[in-house]
Every structure is written in structure tokens, then in C-alpha cells.
FISE-768342 format. One line per field, with one value per residue: x, y, z of N, C-alpha, C in turn; residue number from 1. Coordinates in nm, 2 decimals, always signed. Layout:
REM FISE-768342
n_xx = (X, ...)
n_yy = (Y, ...)
n_zz = (Z, ...)
ca_xx = (X, ...)
ca_yy = (Y, ...)
ca_zz = (Z, ...)
c_xx = (X, ...)
c_yy = (Y, ...)
c_zz = (Z, ...)
resi = (NUM, ...)
This chain:
REM FISE-768342
n_xx = (-0.92, -0.95, -0.78, -0.54, -0.22, -0.13, +0.01, +0.13, +0.11, -0.12, -0.15, -0.32, -0.31, -0.05, -0.07, -0.22, -0.08, +0.12, +0.01, -0.10, +0.13, +0.25, +0.05, +0.02, +0.29, +0.39, +0.21, +0.01, +0.15, +0.29, +0.15, +0.09, +0.36, +0.42, +0.21, +0.28, +0.50, +0.46, +0.21, -0.10, -0.02, +0.05, -0.05, +0.08, +0.32, +0.33, +0.26, +0.50, +0.66, +0.56, +0.62, +0.91, +0.99, +0.90, +1.07, +1.33, +1.29, +1.20, +1.39, +1.53, +1.32, +1.25, +1.47, +1.51, +1.30, +1.35, +1.58, +1.79, +1.92, +2.11, +2.09, +2.04, +1.98, +2.25, +2.36, +2.21, +2.28, +2.57, +2.61, +2.50, +2.62, +2.87, +3.13, +3.19, +3.00, +2.80, +2.90, +2.91, +2.62, +2.54, +2.68, +2.54, +2.29, +2.30, +2.40, +2.18, +1.98, +2.10, +2.07, +1.80, +1.73, +1.83, +1.73, +1.53, +1.65, +1.82, +2.13)
n_yy = (-0.85, -1.10, -1.10, -1.11, -1.25, -1.57, -1.56, -1.33, -1.00, -0.73, -0.38, -0.31, -0.53, -0.51, -0.27, -0.34, -0.55, -0.40, -0.19, -0.36, -0.48, -0.25, -0.16, -0.40, -0.46, -0.22, -0.01, -0.13, -0.29, -0.12, +0.07, +0.05, +0.06, +0.33, +0.48, +0.45, +0.59, +0.86, +0.93, +1.12, +1.24, +1.07, +1.07, +1.29, +1.18, +0.99, +1.13, +1.28, +1.09, +0.98, +1.20, +1.23, +1.00, +1.02, +1.23, +1.11, +0.90, +0.98, +1.10, +0.87, +0.74, +0.90, +0.91, +0.66, +0.60, +0.75, +0.69, +0.41, +0.15, -0.13, -0.21, -0.15, +0.09, +0.17, +0.16, +0.34, +0.61, +0.59, +0.60, +0.85, +1.04, +0.95, +0.71, +0.74, +0.88, +0.68, +0.47, +0.62, +0.66, +0.39, +0.30, +0.47, +0.37, +0.12, +0.15, +0.28, +0.09, -0.10, +0.04, +0.06, -0.21, -0.29, -0.14, -0.19, -0.38, -0.42, -0.33)
n_zz = (-0.36, -0.47, -0.70, -0.60, -0.54, -0.41, -0.07, -0.07, +0.08, +0.13, +0.14, +0.32, +0.50, +0.60, +0.73, +0.93, +1.05, +1.15, +1.33, +1.51, +1.63, +1.75, +1.95, +2.09, +2.19, +2.27, +2.39, +2.56, +2.71, +2.88, +3.01, +3.29, +3.44, +3.32, +3.43, +3.69, +3.69, +3.59, +3.67, +3.65, +3.42, +3.22, +2.98, +2.85, +2.86, +2.66, +2.45, +2.42, +2.35, +2.11, +1.96, +1.98, +1.86, +1.61, +1.51, +1.54, +1.36, +1.12, +0.93, +0.84, +0.71, +0.51, +0.37, +0.29, +0.14, -0.09, -0.19, -0.32, -0.11, -0.03, +0.25, +0.59, +0.84, +0.88, +0.63, +0.49, +0.62, +0.63, +0.34, +0.26, +0.45, +0.51, +0.62, +0.87, +1.00, +0.99, +1.16, +1.40, +1.44, +1.45, +1.68, +1.87, +1.86, +1.93, +2.21, +2.31, +2.29, +2.46, +2.70, +2.72, +2.74, +2.98, +3.17, +3.35, +3.52, +3.83, +3.95)
ca_xx = (-0.86, -0.97, -0.68, -0.41, -0.13, -0.12, +0.14, +0.16, +0.04, -0.17, -0.12, -0.40, -0.25, +0.09, -0.09, -0.29, +0.03, +0.21, -0.07, -0.11, +0.26, +0.27, -0.04, +0.05, +0.44, +0.43, +0.11, -0.06, +0.22, +0.37, +0.06, +0.12, +0.48, +0.40, +0.13, +0.34, +0.62, +0.42, +0.09, -0.22, +0.03, +0.08, -0.09, +0.18, +0.47, +0.32, +0.28, +0.63, +0.73, +0.53, +0.70, +1.03, +1.01, +0.90, +1.19, +1.42, +1.28, +1.16, +1.50, +1.54, +1.20, +1.25, +1.61, +1.49, +1.21, +1.38, +1.72, +1.80, +2.03, +2.08, +2.10, +1.95, +1.99, +2.39, +2.39, +2.16, +2.35, +2.70, +2.61, +2.47, +2.69, +3.01, +3.14, +3.21, +2.86, +2.73, +2.95, +2.85, +2.50, +2.51, +2.71, +2.47, +2.17, +2.33, +2.39, +2.04, +1.92, +2.14, +2.04, +1.66, +1.70, +1.89, +1.64, +1.45, +1.74, +1.89, +2.29)
ca_yy = (-0.97, -1.20, -1.12, -1.11, -1.37, -1.63, -1.54, -1.17, -0.91, -0.61, -0.26, -0.30, -0.64, -0.47, -0.17, -0.42, -0.61, -0.28, -0.13, -0.46, -0.49, -0.14, -0.17, -0.52, -0.46, -0.11, +0.07, -0.20, -0.35, +0.00, +0.16, +0.04, +0.14, +0.48, +0.56, +0.46, +0.71, +0.99, +0.96, +1.15, +1.30, +0.97, +1.11, +1.38, +1.12, +0.90, +1.23, +1.32, +0.98, +0.99, +1.33, +1.20, +0.87, +1.07, +1.30, +1.04, +0.81, +1.07, +1.11, +0.73, +0.69, +0.99, +0.88, +0.53, +0.60, +0.81, +0.64, +0.26, +0.10, -0.27, -0.25, -0.10, +0.25, +0.20, +0.19, +0.48, +0.70, +0.60, +0.65, +1.00, +1.12, +0.89, +0.59, +0.77, +0.91, +0.56, +0.42, +0.68, +0.64, +0.25, +0.28, +0.53, +0.32, +0.01, +0.20, +0.31, -0.04, -0.16, +0.09, +0.02, -0.37, -0.32, -0.04, -0.26, -0.47, -0.36, -0.37)
ca_zz = (-0.30, -0.56, -0.80, -0.52, -0.53, -0.27, +0.00, -0.09, +0.18, +0.08, +0.22, +0.44, +0.58, +0.64, +0.83, +1.06, +1.15, +1.22, +1.44, +1.62, +1.69, +1.83, +2.05, +2.17, +2.23, +2.34, +2.45, +2.65, +2.83, +2.94, +3.06, +3.42, +3.47, +3.28, +3.52, +3.81, +3.71, +3.57, +3.74, +3.56, +3.30, +3.13, +2.82, +2.80, +2.83, +2.54, +2.33, +2.40, +2.31, +1.96, +1.88, +1.97, +1.76, +1.45, +1.49, +1.52, +1.25, +0.99, +0.82, +0.79, +0.65, +0.40, +0.28, +0.26, +0.02, -0.20, -0.23, -0.31, -0.04, +0.02, +0.38, +0.70, +0.87, +0.86, +0.47, +0.43, +0.69, +0.59, +0.20, +0.26, +0.52, +0.50, +0.68, +1.01, +1.06, +1.00, +1.28, +1.52, +1.48, +1.51, +1.82, +1.96, +1.87, +2.02, +2.34, +2.36, +2.31, +2.59, +2.83, +2.73, +2.79, +3.13, +3.25, +3.47, +3.61, +3.94, +3.94)
c_xx = (-0.86, -0.82, -0.53, -0.35, -0.12, +0.00, +0.18, +0.07, -0.01, -0.12, -0.20, -0.37, -0.13, +0.04, -0.16, -0.18, +0.11, +0.14, -0.10, +0.01, +0.29, +0.19, -0.02, +0.17, +0.45, +0.32, +0.04, +0.03, +0.32, +0.30, +0.07, +0.24, +0.48, +0.32, +0.20, +0.45, +0.57, +0.29, -0.01, -0.17, +0.07, +0.05, +0.04, +0.32, +0.44, +0.32, +0.41, +0.71, +0.71, +0.61, +0.83, +1.08, +0.99, +1.03, +1.31, +1.42, +1.25, +1.29, +1.52, +1.44, +1.22, +1.38, +1.58, +1.37, +1.25, +1.52, +1.72, +1.94, +1.99, +2.08, +2.02, +2.00, +2.16, +2.41, +2.32, +2.25, +2.47, +2.70, +2.57, +2.58, +2.83, +3.00, +3.12, +3.08, +2.77, +2.76, +2.90, +2.71, +2.47, +2.56, +2.62, +2.34, +2.19, +2.34, +2.27, +1.95, +1.97, +2.08, +1.87, +1.64, +1.74, +1.80, +1.60, +1.53, +1.81, +2.02, +2.32)
c_yy = (-1.08, -1.21, -1.12, -1.25, -1.44, -1.62, -1.40, -1.11, -0.77, -0.50, -0.28, -0.43, -0.59, -0.37, -0.24, -0.47, -0.50, -0.23, -0.24, -0.49, -0.38, -0.13, -0.28, -0.50, -0.34, -0.05, -0.01, -0.25, -0.24, +0.09, +0.17, +0.10, +0.28, +0.55, +0.57, +0.57, +0.82, +1.03, +1.00, +1.20, +1.20, +0.98, +1.19, +1.30, +1.04, +1.00, +1.27, +1.21, +0.94, +1.08, +1.29, +1.10, +0.93, +1.15, +1.22, +0.94, +0.88, +1.07, +0.98, +0.72, +0.78, +0.94, +0.74, +0.50, +0.67, +0.76, +0.48, +0.21, -0.06, -0.30, -0.17, +0.05, +0.28, +0.25, +0.31, +0.61, +0.71, +0.62, +0.80, +1.08, +1.07, +0.79, +0.62, +0.81, +0.78, +0.48, +0.47, +0.67, +0.48, +0.24, +0.34, +0.44, +0.18, +0.03, +0.22, +0.19, -0.11, -0.10, +0.06, -0.13, -0.37, -0.20, -0.08, -0.34, -0.37, -0.41, -0.48)
c_zz = (-0.37, -0.65, -0.71, -0.51, -0.40, -0.20, +0.01, +0.04, +0.11, +0.18, +0.35, +0.54, +0.66, +0.76, +0.95, +1.14, +1.22, +1.34, +1.56, +1.70, +1.78, +1.95, +2.13, +2.26, +2.32, +2.44, +2.57, +2.76, +2.91, +3.01, +3.21, +3.48, +3.44, +3.38, +3.65, +3.83, +3.69, +3.62, +3.61, +3.43, +3.22, +2.98, +2.77, +2.78, +2.69, +2.42, +2.30, +2.33, +2.14, +1.90, +1.88, +1.87, +1.64, +1.43, +1.47, +1.39, +1.12, +0.90, +0.76, +0.68, +0.50, +0.29, +0.22, +0.14, -0.09, -0.27, -0.23, -0.24, -0.03, +0.16, +0.47, +0.71, +0.84, +0.71, +0.43, +0.51, +0.63, +0.41, +0.20, +0.34, +0.55, +0.62, +0.86, +1.09, +1.09, +1.12, +1.41, +1.54, +1.52, +1.63, +1.90, +1.98, +1.94, +2.17, +2.40, +2.37, +2.44, +2.71, +2.83, +2.79, +2.93, +3.22, +3.37, +3.54, +3.72, +3.94, +4.05)
resi = (1, 2, 3, 4, 5, 6, 7, 8, 9, 10, 11, 12, 13, 14, 15, 16, 17, 18, 19, 20, 21, 22, 23, 24, 25, 26, 27, 28, 29, 30, 31, 32, 33, 34, 35, 36, 37, 38, 39, 40, 41, 42, 43, 44, 45, 46, 47, 48, 49, 50, 51, 52, 53, 54, 55, 56, 57, 58, 59, 60, 61, 62, 63, 64, 65, 66, 67, 68, 69, 70, 71, 72, 73, 74, 75, 76, 77, 78, 79, 80, 81, 82, 83, 84, 85, 86, 87, 88, 89, 90, 91, 92, 93, 94, 95, 96, 97, 98, 99, 100, 101, 102, 103, 104, 105, 106, 107)
């Protein structure tokens, strides 16, 4: 740590931030509603969410680590699969986020 430049984060710092965000934003705040929906099988619901999250995000992580793109998911997908696939994925992710945000609201 002595040789580290001021204002730069180490790998351990980044991991600590990531774990803190996941636990604070996801796990702790959703245990009550998850228990209400699934009961004693809440561990199975969390396990399924972890597996699905890995399946969804693994290709982006792999492609982002082996290629150099100047943008986010859209740049990676449209660069590798074409502009049409990039648009389809972006629309799908936008719709997914809309559903997640509005899931708790009654019409």
C-alpha cells in the first residue's frame, strides 16, 4: 500500500466495494419479501438467481475481457453480432428493468 498512488483503488478495494454493494442493495433488502413469496425455500430462490445471473452476464464478461470496445453491452454485442442483435438486447434489457422497477407498484 505504500507504493500505491493517491486516488487509485487496488483490487482488494474494488472487491470490497462490489461485495458491499451486492450485500447492501440486494441480499439484505430482499430477504423479507423473498421469504414471504417462497417461504422456507428462499435459499433455492437465491441459488437460482445466482445461476441465472451468471448465465446472463458471463458472455458479456468474457467478451469484455478479450476485446476492446469503447462502450458498454451494446458496443460489445453489436460489434460481435451486428447492430440488429445489439438493438434487440438493449430493448430486452430496458423492458426487463421497467418490469423490475414497476413490479411492486399496483396499477
